[in-house]
All heavy atoms as an XYZ file, in Angstrom:
900
protein
N     -55.241    -32.652     21.752
C     -55.967    -31.587     22.395
C     -56.442    -32.065     23.745
O     -56.460    -33.247     24.028
C     -57.127    -31.123     21.531
C     -58.343    -32.021     21.529
S     -59.812    -31.232     20.844
C     -60.122    -29.977     22.050
N     -56.847    -31.128     24.588
C     -57.317    -31.432     25.930
C     -58.833    -31.260     25.981
O     -59.352    -30.231     25.588
C     -56.658    -30.490     26.946
C     -55.162    -30.564     26.906
C     -54.434    -29.678     26.136
C     -54.491    -31.531     27.627
C     -53.047    -29.742     26.086
C     -53.109    -31.606     27.586
C     -52.388    -30.710     26.811
N     -59.525    -32.285     26.475
C     -60.983    -32.229     26.611
C     -61.293    -32.216     28.107
O     -61.090    -33.218     28.793
C     -61.672    -33.428     25.926
C     -63.187    -33.331     26.085
C     -61.284    -33.513     24.458
N     -61.773    -31.083     28.620
C     -62.034    -30.979     30.049
C     -63.298    -31.717     30.463
O     -64.115    -32.094     29.634
C     -62.201    -29.469     30.255
C     -62.714    -28.987     28.940
C     -62.078    -29.858     27.898
N     -63.451    -31.869     31.773
C     -64.666    -32.504     32.308
C     -65.598    -31.477     32.936
O     -66.733    -31.812     33.271
C     -64.293    -33.564     33.348
O     -63.602    -32.968     34.436
N     -65.108    -30.236     33.104
C     -65.919    -29.185     33.721
C     -65.784    -27.897     32.925
O     -64.856    -27.731     32.136
C     -65.497    -28.926     35.194
C     -65.706    -30.171     36.049
C     -64.068    -28.432     35.293
N     -66.717    -26.969     33.168
C     -66.614    -25.661     32.539
C     -65.772    -24.737     33.423
O     -65.223    -25.179     34.442
C     -67.999    -25.079     32.234
C     -68.815    -24.701     33.456
O     -68.283    -24.682     34.597
O     -70.009    -24.414     33.285
N     -65.678    -23.473     33.073
C     -64.789    -22.583     33.824
C     -65.308    -22.271     35.219
O     -64.580    -21.740     36.041
C     -64.486    -21.322     33.032
C     -65.613    -20.344     32.904
C     -65.271    -19.154     32.061
N     -64.025    -18.518     32.454
C     -63.384    -17.614     31.745
N     -63.885    -17.235     30.585
N     -62.285    -17.071     32.174
N     -66.558    -22.601     35.516
C     -67.088    -22.446     36.874
C     -66.978    -23.735     37.681
O     -67.447    -23.810     38.808
C     -68.553    -21.991     36.828
C     -68.713    -20.489     36.747
C     -68.757    -19.996     35.305
O     -69.364    -20.684     34.471
O     -68.180    -18.943     35.026
N     -66.417    -24.775     37.063
C     -66.279    -26.058     37.756
C     -67.488    -26.950     37.637
O     -67.552    -28.006     38.267
N     -68.449    -26.557     36.799
C     -69.651    -27.364     36.591
C     -69.377    -28.432     35.534
O     -68.728    -28.155     34.519
C     -70.824    -26.486     36.155
C     -71.256    -25.481     37.200
C     -71.754    -26.145     38.469
O     -72.501    -27.150     38.376
O     -71.385    -25.666     39.556
N     -69.882    -29.656     35.731
C     -69.632    -30.732     34.768
C     -70.146    -30.388     33.369
O     -71.191    -29.752     33.213
C     -70.405    -31.922     35.331
C     -70.609    -31.603     36.777
C     -70.692    -30.100     36.863
N     -69.387    -30.817     32.365
C     -69.833    -30.726     30.977
C     -69.953    -32.149     30.441
O     -69.528    -33.101     31.098
C     -68.870    -29.895     30.100
C     -67.509    -30.598     29.974
C     -68.713    -28.487     30.641
C     -66.628    -30.024     28.881
N     -70.487    -32.295     29.266
C     -70.633    -33.609     28.646
C     -69.313    -33.975     27.956
O     -69.166    -33.832     26.742
C     -71.793    -33.591     27.653
C     -72.152    -34.974     27.134
O     -71.359    -35.920     27.351
O     -73.210    -35.100     26.503
N     -68.363    -34.435     28.752
C     -67.041    -34.762     28.236
C     -67.084    -35.857     27.173
O     -66.365    -35.790     26.181
C     -66.104    -35.174     29.369
C     -64.672    -35.378     28.918
C     -63.776    -35.813     30.043
O     -64.075    -36.788     30.732
N     -62.688    -35.088     30.244
N     -67.946    -36.837     27.353
C     -68.051    -37.915     26.360
C     -68.452    -37.348     25.002
O     -67.913    -37.756     23.965
C     -69.049    -38.973     26.827
N     -69.387    -36.400     25.005
C     -69.810    -35.768     23.756
C     -68.643    -35.044     23.098
O     -68.408    -35.204     21.896
C     -70.958    -34.788     24.026
C     -71.284    -33.925     22.824
C     -72.068    -34.419     21.787
C     -70.794    -32.619     22.733
C     -72.365    -33.640     20.684
C     -71.088    -31.831     21.628
C     -71.866    -32.346     20.607
O     -72.144    -31.562     19.517
N     -67.912    -34.230     23.875
C     -66.821    -33.449     23.295
C     -65.647    -34.328     22.868
O     -64.984    -34.041     21.874
C     -66.396    -32.330     24.247
C     -67.447    -31.273     24.290
C     -68.288    -30.982     25.327
C     -67.830    -30.421     23.210
N     -69.162    -29.991     24.954
C     -68.903    -29.624     23.662
C     -67.375    -30.246     21.910
C     -69.510    -28.665     22.857
C     -67.984    -29.288     21.111
C     -69.041    -28.514     21.582
N     -65.394    -35.405     23.583
C     -64.355    -36.347     23.151
C     -64.743    -36.995     21.829
O     -63.914    -37.134     20.919
C     -64.124    -37.430     24.210
O     -63.527    -36.878     25.350
N     -66.009    -37.364     21.712
C     -66.495    -37.966     20.461
C     -66.424    -36.958     19.315
O     -66.060    -37.310     18.189
C     -67.933    -38.474     20.654
C     -68.422    -39.353     19.545
C     -67.748    -40.720     19.514
O     -67.164    -41.144     20.524
O     -67.806    -41.362     18.449
N     -66.778    -35.705     19.598
C     -66.686    -34.658     18.579
C     -65.237    -34.447     18.147
O     -64.960    -34.263     16.958
C     -67.272    -33.346     19.112
C     -68.774    -33.365     19.291
C     -69.482    -33.503     17.959
O     -69.324    -32.667     17.076
N     -70.260    -34.560     17.810
N     -64.309    -34.475     19.097
C     -62.886    -34.328     18.764
C     -62.417    -35.505     17.913
O     -61.717    -35.318     16.904
C     -62.045    -34.213     20.031
N     -62.789    -36.726     18.301
C     -62.406    -37.902     17.515
C     -62.970    -37.816     16.098
O     -62.263    -38.097     15.122
C     -62.893    -39.183     18.202
C     -62.147    -39.590     19.459
C     -62.902    -40.681     20.198
C     -60.728    -40.042     19.126
N     -64.214    -37.419     15.969
C     -64.842    -37.288     14.654
C     -64.138    -36.230     13.815
O     -63.818    -36.458     12.641
C     -66.338    -36.942     14.810
O     -66.976    -37.999     15.526
C     -67.007    -36.744     13.466
N     -63.882    -35.076     14.416
C     -63.203    -33.990     13.702
C     -61.814    -34.411     13.265
O     -61.436    -34.243     12.097
C     -63.126    -32.726     14.585
O     -64.461    -32.310     14.905
C     -62.401    -31.606     13.876
N     -61.044    -34.971     14.173
C     -59.677    -35.396     13.839
C     -59.693    -36.533     12.820
O     -58.846    -36.596     11.939
C     -58.923    -35.826     15.089
C     -58.495    -34.698     15.989
C     -59.016    -33.414     15.864
C     -57.583    -34.921     16.991
C     -58.621    -32.386     16.706
C     -57.173    -33.897     17.830
C     -57.693    -32.631     17.691
N     -60.659    -37.445     12.964
C     -60.764    -38.537     12.003
C     -61.023    -38.032     10.594
O     -60.420    -38.502      9.632
N     -61.911    -37.056     10.486
C     -62.223    -36.503      9.162
C     -61.060    -35.688      8.605
O     -60.751    -35.774      7.419
C     -63.471    -35.636      9.241
C     -64.726    -36.453      9.406
C     -65.969    -35.598      9.373
N     -67.144    -36.448      9.459
C     -68.226    -36.141     10.117
N     -68.318    -34.986     10.753
N     -69.253    -36.962     10.151
N     -60.449    -34.879      9.458
C     -59.375    -33.998      8.983
C     -58.034    -34.700      8.822
O     -57.273    -34.390      7.907
C     -59.195    -32.812      9.946
C     -60.373    -31.847     10.074
C     -60.056    -30.776     11.103
C     -60.707    -31.222      8.723
N     -57.740    -35.641      9.734
C     -56.386    -36.208      9.798
C     -56.341    -37.727      9.643
O     -55.316    -38.334      9.871
C     -55.720    -35.817     11.112
C     -55.773    -34.347     11.403
C     -56.286    -33.888     12.592
C     -55.313    -33.414     10.488
C     -56.334    -32.523     12.877
C     -55.359    -32.059     10.755
C     -55.871    -31.613     11.958
N     -57.465    -38.365      9.347
C     -57.575    -39.807      9.090
C     -57.646    -40.670     10.345
O     -57.830    -41.868     10.255
C     -56.443    -40.313      8.192
C     -56.480    -39.715      6.808
C     -55.524    -40.378      5.844
N     -55.773    -41.803      5.750
C     -54.803    -42.723      5.812
N     -53.553    -42.384      5.949
N     -55.104    -43.993      5.708
N     -57.488    -40.100     11.528
C     -57.592    -40.901     12.742
C     -57.203    -40.124     13.985
O     -56.617    -39.050     13.895
N     -57.539    -40.700     15.138
C     -57.212    -40.087     16.421
C     -57.426    -41.110     17.524
O     -58.107    -42.124     17.317
C     -58.080    -38.859     16.677
N     -56.862    -40.832     18.686
C     -57.004    -41.702     19.844
C     -57.310    -40.851     21.069
O     -56.658    -39.829     21.291
C     -55.697    -42.494     20.091
O     -55.394    -43.251     18.927
C     -55.834    -43.415     21.284
N     -58.287    -41.286     21.866
C     -58.604    -40.615     23.125
C     -58.040    -41.443     24.265
O     -58.218    -42.661     24.300
C     -60.118    -40.459     23.271
N     -57.365    -40.777     25.176
C     -56.767    -41.443     26.325
C     -57.621    -41.216     27.562
O     -58.276    -40.177     27.687
C     -55.350    -40.920     26.568
C     -54.387    -41.355     25.502
C     -54.127    -40.537     24.418
C     -53.769    -42.582     25.563
C     -53.255    -40.929     23.423
C     -52.891    -42.994     24.572
C     -52.641    -42.162     23.500
N     -57.572    -42.173     28.499
C     -58.355    -42.025     29.731
C     -58.022    -40.712     30.433
O     -56.914    -40.201     30.304
C     -57.920    -43.213     30.588
C     -57.326    -44.187     29.638
C     -56.760    -43.382     28.501
N     -59.002    -40.195     31.175
C     -58.759    -38.936     31.868
C     -57.615    -39.002     32.865
O     -57.331    -40.042     33.442
C     -60.085    -38.681     32.599
C     -61.101    -39.455     31.840
C     -60.367    -40.663     31.339
N     -56.980    -37.857     33.018
C     -55.971    -37.652     34.039
C     -56.350    -36.399     34.810
O     -57.091    -35.553     34.320
N     -55.883    -36.291     36.015
C     -56.201    -35.120     36.847
C     -55.503    -33.892     36.307
O     -54.329    -33.943     35.951
C     -55.753    -35.405     38.281
C     -56.175    -34.378     39.271
C     -57.600    -34.646     39.737
N     -57.908    -33.735     40.836
C     -58.976    -32.979     40.873
N     -59.856    -33.039     39.914
N     -59.192    -32.183     41.879
N     -56.199    -32.773     36.203
C     -55.623    -31.544     35.684
C     -56.118    -30.327     36.429
O     -57.060    -30.399     37.222
N     -55.470    -29.210     36.168
C     -55.879    -27.934     36.747
C     -55.596    -26.836     35.732
O     -54.654    -26.948     34.934
C     -55.155    -27.643     38.087
C     -53.663    -27.473     37.873
C     -55.758    -26.446     38.795
N     -56.438    -25.804     35.744
C     -56.251    -24.648     34.872
C     -56.481    -23.406     35.707
O     -57.436    -23.336     36.491
C     -57.242    -24.705     33.710
C     -57.180    -23.511     32.808
C     -56.195    -23.208     31.923
C     -58.129    -22.449     32.727
N     -56.464    -22.027     31.277
C     -57.657    -21.530     31.764
C     -59.324    -22.169     33.368
C     -58.334    -20.379     31.425
C     -60.001    -21.020     33.034
C     -59.510    -20.140     32.062
N     -55.588    -22.421     35.572
C     -55.717    -21.159     36.309
C     -56.473    -20.156     35.452
O     -56.041    -19.805     34.369
C     -54.332    -20.614     36.661
C     -54.407    -19.384     37.567
C     -53.055    -18.791     37.834
N     -52.604    -18.131     36.604
C     -51.341    -18.092     36.214
N     -50.397    -18.678     36.897
N     -51.026    -17.450     35.104
N     -57.609    -19.697     35.950
C     -58.449    -18.752     35.238
C     -58.069    -17.337     35.668
O     -58.560    -16.814     36.669
C     -59.919    -19.044     35.537
C     -60.874    -18.282     34.641
O     -60.445    -17.284     34.013
O     -62.056    -18.688     34.564
N     -57.179    -16.708     34.919
C     -56.695    -15.371     35.259
C     -57.787    -14.317     35.188
O     -57.721    -13.309     35.896
C     -55.524    -14.978     34.351
C     -54.284    -15.806     34.636
O     -54.176    -16.364     35.758
O     -53.421    -15.909     33.745
N     -58.787    -14.526     34.349
C     -59.890    -13.561     34.261
C     -60.802    -13.617     35.485
O     -61.637    -12.740     35.679
C     -60.702    -13.790     32.986
C     -59.951    -13.404     31.733
C     -60.810    -13.547     30.487
O     -62.049    -13.685     30.615
O     -60.229    -13.533     29.387
N     -60.637    -14.638     36.294
C     -61.440    -14.782     37.518
C     -60.530    -14.761     38.744
O     -60.690    -15.535     39.675
C     -62.254    -16.060     37.444
C     -63.258    -16.004     36.272
C     -64.111    -17.223     36.127
N     -64.906    -17.444     37.308
C     -65.183    -18.650     37.800
N     -64.727    -19.723     37.204
N     -65.908    -18.780     38.885
N     -59.542    -13.873     38.713
C     -58.668    -13.677     39.868
C     -57.708    -14.824     40.138
O     -57.256    -15.005     41.268
N     -57.391    -15.598     39.128
C     -56.460    -16.712     39.292
C     -57.080    -17.950     39.923
O     -56.359    -18.837     40.379
N     -58.412    -18.016     39.909
C     -59.098    -19.186     40.481
C     -58.633    -20.455     39.767
O     -58.508    -20.489     38.541
C     -60.607    -19.028     40.326
C     -61.388    -20.146     40.961
C     -62.887    -19.913     40.913
O     -63.315    -18.744     40.982
O     -63.620    -20.913     40.802
N     -58.378    -21.496     40.542
C     -57.965    -22.769     39.967
C     -59.196    -23.637     39.705
O     -60.051    -23.785     40.582
C     -57.004    -23.498     40.898
C     -55.671    -22.800     41.139
C     -54.822    -23.612     42.114
C     -54.918    -22.564     39.838
N     -59.255    -24.193     38.493
C     -60.346    -25.076     38.107
C     -59.738    -26.467     37.900
O     -58.918    -26.670     37.015
C     -61.028    -24.592     36.806
C     -62.151    -25.537     36.409
C     -61.537    -23.163     36.956
N     -60.135    -27.416     38.750
C     -59.631    -28.789     38.668
C     -60.595    -29.637     37.850
O     -61.806    -29.445     37.918
C     -59.499    -29.391     40.068
C     -58.411    -28.744     40.881
C     -58.670    -27.619     41.648
C     -57.119    -29.254     40.870
C     -57.670    -27.014     42.394
C     -56.110    -28.657     41.607
C     -56.397    -27.540     42.366
O     -55.398    -26.945     43.097
N     -60.032    -30.582     37.091
C     -60.903    -31.471     36.330
C     -60.185    -32.770     36.000
O     -59.034    -32.965     36.344
C     -61.426    -30.789     35.059
C     -60.387    -30.624     33.968
O     -59.181    -30.704     34.266
O     -60.779    -30.411     32.811
N     -60.929    -33.642     35.350
C     -60.413    -34.924     34.872
C     -60.264    -34.788     33.360
O     -61.179    -35.102     32.612
C     -61.370    -36.067     35.245
C     -61.667    -36.170     36.731
C     -60.442    -36.453     37.574
O     -59.598    -37.277     37.154
O     -60.322    -35.857     38.659
N     -59.133    -34.290     32.928
C     -58.895    -33.973     31.524
C     -58.633    -35.234     30.705
O     -57.870    -36.098     31.115
C     -57.688    -33.021     31.399
O     -57.935    -31.874     32.192
C     -57.456    -32.618     29.966
N     -59.266    -35.301     29.548
C     -59.008    -36.386     28.602
C     -58.197    -35.809     27.446
O     -58.430    -34.680     27.021
C     -60.313    -36.965     28.084
C     -60.107    -38.185     27.213
C     -61.412    -38.872     26.885
O     -62.464    -38.252     26.805
N     -61.349    -40.171     26.693
N     -57.238    -36.571     26.963
C     -56.443    -36.127     25.814
C     -56.881    -36.883     24.568
O     -57.089    -38.090     24.607
C     -54.959    -36.362     26.061
C     -54.390    -35.423     27.111
S     -52.599    -35.472     27.167
C     -52.206    -34.853     25.550
N     -57.019    -36.131     23.486
C     -57.287    -36.724     22.176
C     -56.103    -36.355     21.299
O     -55.759    -35.180     21.172
C     -58.608    -36.202     21.569
C     -58.820    -36.774     20.178
C     -59.782    -36.539     22.479
N     -55.456    -37.362     20.730
C     -54.264    -37.120     19.922
C     -54.438    -37.655     18.511
O     -55.225    -38.572     18.265
C     -53.010    -37.784     20.534
O     -53.192    -39.206     20.524
C     -52.780    -37.322     21.952
N     -53.669    -37.060     17.616
C     -53.649    -37.503     16.236
C     -52.268    -37.190     15.675
O     -51.755    -36.087     15.879
C     -54.719    -36.772     15.428
O     -54.793    -37.273     14.122
N     -51.658    -38.149     15.036
C     -50.370    -37.918     14.392
C     -50.641    -37.434     12.978
O     -51.259    -38.129     12.177
C     -49.523    -39.190     14.418
C     -49.119    -39.509     15.833
C     -49.852    -40.389     16.611
C     -48.026    -38.870     16.399
C     -49.501    -40.652     17.918
C     -47.666    -39.124     17.716
C     -48.403    -40.021     18.460
O     -48.050    -40.266     19.765
N     -50.171    -36.220     12.702
C     -50.551    -35.518     11.490
C     -49.308    -35.036     10.761
O     -48.416    -34.450     11.379
C     -51.421    -34.281     11.858
C     -51.861    -33.537     10.633
C     -52.605    -34.702     12.709
N     -49.229    -35.253      9.462
C     -48.086    -34.697      8.721
C     -48.162    -33.177      8.683
O     -49.257    -32.597      8.657
C     -48.235    -35.294      7.316
C     -49.661    -35.678      7.209
C     -50.149    -35.988      8.597
N     -47.011    -32.531      8.717
C     -46.963    -31.068      8.670
C     -47.748    -30.505      7.495
O     -48.367    -29.452      7.588
C     -45.509    -30.590      8.555
C     -44.889    -30.250      9.865
C     -43.517    -29.661      9.670
O     -43.393    -28.596      9.021
O     -42.563    -30.257     10.177
N     -47.721    -31.221      6.392
C     -48.384    -30.738      5.179
C     -49.891    -30.545      5.372
O     -50.511    -29.759      4.658
C     -48.116    -31.686      4.015
O     -48.623    -32.983      4.309
N     -50.483    -31.231      6.346
C     -51.926    -31.090      6.573
C     -52.287    -29.655      6.934
O     -53.364    -29.172      6.594
C     -52.391    -32.036      7.674
N     -51.367    -28.960      7.615
C     -51.661    -27.598      8.057
C     -51.387    -26.559      6.979
O     -51.590    -25.371      7.189
C     -50.895    -27.287      9.343
C     -51.391    -28.113     10.498
C     -50.715    -29.237     10.907
C     -52.571    -27.780     11.146
C     -51.188    -30.015     11.955
C     -53.061    -28.540     12.187
C     -52.365    -29.665     12.592
N     -50.953    -27.016      5.804
C     -50.805    -26.122      4.659
C     -52.143    -25.933      3.936
O     -52.291    -25.026      3.130
C     -49.756    -26.673      3.694
C     -48.360    -26.701      4.298
C     -47.364    -27.464      3.447
O     -47.723    -27.901      2.330
O     -46.224    -27.645      3.908
N     -53.105    -26.799      4.263
C     -54.437    -26.738      3.664
C     -55.305    -25.804      4.511
O     -55.649    -26.107      5.660
C     -55.035    -28.149      3.633
C     -56.394    -28.207      2.968
O     -57.116    -27.184      2.941
O     -56.745    -29.298      2.486
N     -55.666    -24.654      3.959
C     -56.433    -23.641      4.695
C     -57.771    -24.184      5.180
O     -58.241    -23.810      6.259
C     -56.640    -22.403      3.822
N     -58.392    -25.067      4.414
C     -59.678    -25.622      4.825
C     -59.526    -26.475      6.080
O     -60.371    -26.433      6.975
C     -60.314    -26.444      3.707
C     -61.687    -26.955      4.090
C     -62.387    -27.697      2.970
O     -61.982    -27.561      1.802
O     -63.351    -28.408      3.282
N     -58.450    -27.250      6.178
C     -58.192    -28.068      7.365
C     -58.020    -27.168      8.583
O     -58.614    -27.401      9.637
C     -56.949    -28.962      7.160
C     -56.485    -29.571      8.480
C     -57.249    -30.053      6.144
N     -57.229    -26.129      8.442
C     -56.990    -25.204      9.559
C     -58.296    -24.520      9.970
O     -58.604    -24.403     11.162
C     -55.905    -24.169      9.190
C     -55.763    -23.113     10.267
C     -54.571    -24.872      8.933
N     -59.089    -24.101      8.995
C     -60.364    -23.444      9.278
C     -61.312    -24.385     10.010
O     -61.930    -24.006     11.012
C     -61.016    -22.938      7.973
O     -60.157    -21.955      7.392
C     -62.395    -22.346      8.229
N     -61.434    -25.617      9.539
C     -62.349    -26.577     10.180
C     -61.899    -26.919     11.592
O     -62.721    -27.061     12.495
C     -62.473    -27.841      9.346
C     -63.314    -27.632      8.128
C     -63.477    -28.910      7.367
N     -64.392    -28.704      6.273
C     -65.124    -29.661      5.750
N     -65.059    -30.875      6.237
N     -65.919    -29.396      4.755
N     -60.579    -27.058     11.797
C     -60.062    -27.335     13.134
C     -60.377    -26.164     14.058
O     -60.878    -26.348     15.167
C     -58.558    -27.599     13.086
C     -57.892    -27.847     14.437
C     -58.489    -29.062     15.139
C     -56.384    -28.013     14.247
N     -60.119    -24.965     13.609
C     -60.402    -23.773     14.424
C     -61.901    -23.653     14.725
O     -62.288    -23.334     15.840
C     -59.919    -22.514     13.731
C     -60.256    -21.257     14.526
C     -59.349    -20.117     14.249
N     -59.748    -18.915     14.932
C     -59.657    -18.693     16.230
N     -59.149    -19.615     17.006
N     -60.046    -17.558     16.764
N     -62.747    -23.930     13.741
C     -64.192    -23.880     13.970
C     -64.603    -24.845     15.078
O     -65.401    -24.496     15.950
C     -64.951    -24.195     12.684
C     -64.914    -23.078     11.674
C     -65.531    -23.452     10.343
O     -65.810    -24.653     10.095
O     -65.727    -22.533      9.519
N     -64.075    -26.065     15.044
C     -64.406    -27.032     16.084
C     -63.927    -26.548     17.452
O     -64.680    -26.578     18.433
C     -63.792    -28.410     15.782
C     -63.812    -29.308     16.978
C     -65.015    -29.810     17.459
C     -62.646    -29.604     17.657
C     -65.045    -30.606     18.596
C     -62.664    -30.402     18.784
C     -63.867    -30.903     19.264
N     -62.685    -26.092     17.537
C     -62.142    -25.645     18.812
C     -62.930    -24.459     19.373
O     -63.211    -24.404     20.575
C     -60.659    -25.288     18.664
C     -59.741    -26.450     18.276
C     -58.357    -25.932     17.919
C     -59.680    -27.498     19.372
N     -63.310    -23.533     18.513
C     -64.099    -22.373     18.953
C     -65.487    -22.781     19.407
O     -65.998    -22.287     20.425
C     -64.184    -21.337     17.839
S     -62.630    -20.479     17.531
N     -66.108    -23.694     18.675
C     -67.444    -24.164     19.061
C     -67.395    -24.841     20.423
O     -68.229    -24.592     21.292
C     -68.005    -25.127     18.007
C     -69.418    -25.605     18.311
C     -70.013    -26.366     17.145
N     -69.283    -27.545     16.772
C     -69.490    -28.769     17.267
N     -70.429    -28.953     18.186
N     -68.791    -29.799     16.861
N     -66.383    -25.671     20.639
C     -66.236    -26.332     21.931
C     -65.999    -25.308     23.033
O     -66.598    -25.403     24.110
C     -65.083    -27.330     21.889
C     -64.892    -28.078     23.181
S     -63.589    -29.297     22.989
C     -63.160    -29.556     24.677
N     -65.144    -24.333     22.774
C     -64.868    -23.313     23.778
C     -66.114    -22.556     24.195
O     -66.362    -22.345     25.383
N     -66.904    -22.157     23.210
C     -68.147    -21.427     23.485
C     -69.187    -22.312     24.157
O     -69.713    -21.989     25.218
C     -68.741    -20.885     22.187
C     -68.332    -19.517     21.813
C     -69.217    -18.939     20.708
N     -69.636    -19.906     19.703
C     -68.948    -20.199     18.608
N     -67.808    -19.609     18.364
N     -69.408    -21.082     17.746
N     -69.496    -23.430     23.502
C     -70.607    -24.263     23.950
C     -70.346    -24.955     25.286
O     -71.281    -25.253     26.022
C     -70.957    -25.315     22.894
C     -71.514    -24.695     21.617
O     -71.686    -23.456     21.566
O     -71.767    -25.457     20.662
N     -69.078    -25.234     25.589
C     -68.734    -25.901     26.854
C     -68.293    -24.887     27.910
O     -67.793    -25.274     28.961
C     -67.651    -26.953     26.615
N     -68.476    -23.594     27.628
C     -68.156    -22.520     28.569
C     -66.734    -22.653     29.128
O     -66.528    -22.727     30.333
C     -69.186    -22.478     29.712
C     -69.004    -21.263     30.601
O     -68.532    -20.214     30.158
N     -69.371    -21.406     31.858
N     -65.770    -22.665     28.223
C     -64.370    -22.804     28.617
C     -63.674    -21.445     28.609
O     -63.964    -20.589     27.782
C     -63.646    -23.745     27.654
C     -64.184    -25.149     27.655
C     -64.051    -25.803     29.016
O     -62.939    -25.951     29.533
N     -65.168    -26.190     29.606
N     -62.735    -21.272     29.515
C     -61.921    -20.071     29.508
C     -60.821    -20.159     28.475
O     -60.328    -19.142     27.979
N     -60.428    -21.389     28.135
C     -59.356    -21.609     27.162
C     -59.474    -23.033     26.639
O     -59.764    -23.950     27.398
C     -57.993    -21.401     27.834
C     -56.811    -21.573     26.921
C     -55.504    -21.151     27.594
O     -55.484    -20.102     28.274
O     -54.521    -21.874     27.460
N     -59.238    -23.192     25.353
C     -59.157    -24.518     24.742
C     -57.702    -24.723     24.346
O     -57.123    -23.883     23.649
C     -60.062    -24.627     23.490
C     -61.537    -24.555     23.886
C     -59.788    -25.913     22.714
C     -62.023    -25.724     24.716
N     -57.118    -25.823     24.804
C     -55.710    -26.074     24.540
C     -55.493    -27.165     23.517
O     -56.138    -28.207     23.546
N     -54.559    -26.890     22.614
C     -54.153    -27.881     21.620
C     -52.644    -27.761     21.440
O     -52.084    -26.661     21.502
C     -54.915    -27.698     20.282
C     -54.628    -28.867     19.329
C     -54.631    -26.353     19.657
C     -55.592    -28.947     18.156
N     -51.991    -28.894     21.261
C     -50.547    -28.915     21.035
C     -50.313    -29.355     19.599
O     -50.806    -30.402     19.172
C     -49.840    -29.881     22.012
C     -48.353    -29.957     21.709
C     -50.090    -29.443     23.453
N     -49.565    -28.537     18.861
C     -49.219    -28.854     17.477
C     -47.715    -28.793     17.351
O     -47.105    -27.745     17.628
C     -49.899    -27.880     16.486
C     -51.428    -27.979     16.615
C     -49.457    -28.177     15.049
C     -52.200    -26.966     15.799
N     -47.119    -29.921     16.986
C     -45.665    -30.021     16.810
C     -44.919    -29.533     18.049
O     -43.934    -28.810     17.953
C     -45.225    -29.249     15.563
C     -43.807    -29.633     15.122
O     -43.368    -30.748     15.451
O     -43.158    -28.806     14.461
N     -45.416    -29.923     19.221
C     -44.746    -29.608     20.470
C     -45.003    -28.209     21.011
O     -44.488    -27.843     22.058
N     -45.806    -27.413     20.321
C     -46.110    -26.055     20.778
C     -47.550    -25.991     21.253
O     -48.467    -26.399     20.538
C     -45.900    -25.032     19.637
O     -44.533    -25.095     19.206
C     -46.218    -23.623     20.103
N     -47.746    -25.466     22.460
C     -49.084    -25.326     23.026
C     -49.738    -24.062     22.490
O     -49.143    -22.984     22.498
C     -49.023    -25.251     24.557
C     -50.367    -24.998     25.188
C     -51.250    -26.046     25.409
C     -50.768    -23.711     25.539
C     -52.499    -25.824     25.964
C     -52.013    -23.478     26.101
C     -52.869    -24.536     26.308
O     -54.104    -24.316     26.860
N     -50.984    -24.205     22.041
C     -51.790    -23.073     21.608
C     -53.029    -23.027     22.496
O     -53.804    -23.986     22.522
C     -52.215    -23.212     20.140
C     -51.063    -23.202     19.181
C     -50.447    -24.383     18.797
C     -50.588    -22.000     18.684
C     -49.374    -24.378     17.927
C     -49.512    -21.983     17.804
C     -48.897    -23.172     17.429
N     -53.195    -21.940     23.207
C     -54.364    -21.747     24.044
C     -55.310    -20.780     23.349
O     -54.967    -19.622     23.142
N     -56.475    -21.262     22.978
C     -57.441    -20.434     22.254
C     -58.434    -19.876     23.270
O     -59.073    -20.630     24.006
C     -58.150    -21.257     21.167
C     -57.109    -21.746     20.164
C     -59.239    -20.431     20.479
C     -57.630    -22.746     19.180
N     -58.540    -18.546     23.313
C     -59.437    -17.899     24.267
C     -60.487    -17.034     23.588
O     -61.441    -16.608     24.208
C     -58.646    -17.054     25.291
C     -57.729    -17.954     26.122
C     -57.841    -15.977     24.615
N     -60.305    -16.744     22.302
C     -61.256    -15.910     21.545
C     -62.052    -16.823     20.625
O     -61.555    -17.304     19.633
C     -60.499    -14.854     20.729
C     -61.421    -13.959     19.927
O     -62.658    -14.078     20.077
O     -60.906    -13.151     19.158
N     -63.303    -17.042     20.994
C     -64.138    -17.985     20.247
C     -65.030    -17.302     19.224
O     -65.768    -17.971     18.519
C     -64.999    -18.793     21.207
C     -64.214    -19.409     22.335
C     -64.580    -19.221     23.652
C     -63.080    -20.170     22.074
C     -63.842    -19.790     24.672
C     -62.347    -20.734     23.092
C     -62.734    -20.537     24.389
O     -61.995    -21.084     25.400
N     -64.992    -16.001     19.126
C     -65.867    -15.287     18.207
C     -65.393    -15.321     16.765
O     -66.155    -15.090     15.854
C     -66.021    -13.827     18.644
C     -66.735    -13.725     19.980
O     -67.536    -14.622     20.286
O     -66.470    -12.766     20.709
N     -64.121    -15.603     16.552
C     -63.538    -15.561     15.209
C     -63.877    -16.796     14.374
O     -63.662    -16.801     13.175
C     -62.023    -15.414     15.294
C     -61.595    -14.100     15.898
C     -62.031    -12.913     15.058
O     -61.860    -12.966     13.833
O     -62.559    -11.957     15.632
N     -64.325    -17.845     14.985
C     -64.621    -19.064     14.222
C     -65.622    -19.919     14.972
O     -66.085    -19.563     16.038
N     -65.925    -21.035     14.410
C     -66.760    -21.987     15.098
C     -68.225    -21.939     14.759
O     -69.041    -22.533     15.433
N     -68.580    -21.249     13.700
C     -69.979    -21.269     13.297
C     -70.341    -22.682     12.882
O     -69.573    -23.356     12.219
C     -70.199    -20.303     12.149
N     -71.484    -23.117     13.304
C     -71.873    -24.494     12.969
C     -72.779    -24.528     11.780
O     -73.552    -23.675     11.508
C     -72.561    -25.135     14.159
C     -72.607    -26.626     13.999
C     -73.049    -27.296     15.273
O     -72.264    -27.348     16.201
O     -74.200    -27.739     15.306
């Protein structure tokens, strides 16, 4: 998954906190994860007229067997975390790649209750 350094207005967020939360979530759900140093990134916010938001994105990865996503509780907990991060960190989109497919989550109301 991608952990941004700024919110959708370009204001800094607590990236260390969200990276730690991602590591904790992935560790509990998938037995482990690794966070990589930030790299320069950009995201186009179409809801704000295509404004570009630049940041220092950190990637958190976890190698997960396909069977893990057959467990509804795992999928629910992952979605709850992603939605909570999207809401609380004021993101326009939370991105995660699963089996080579990018999923951009933009609706945070469906999950993420803490």
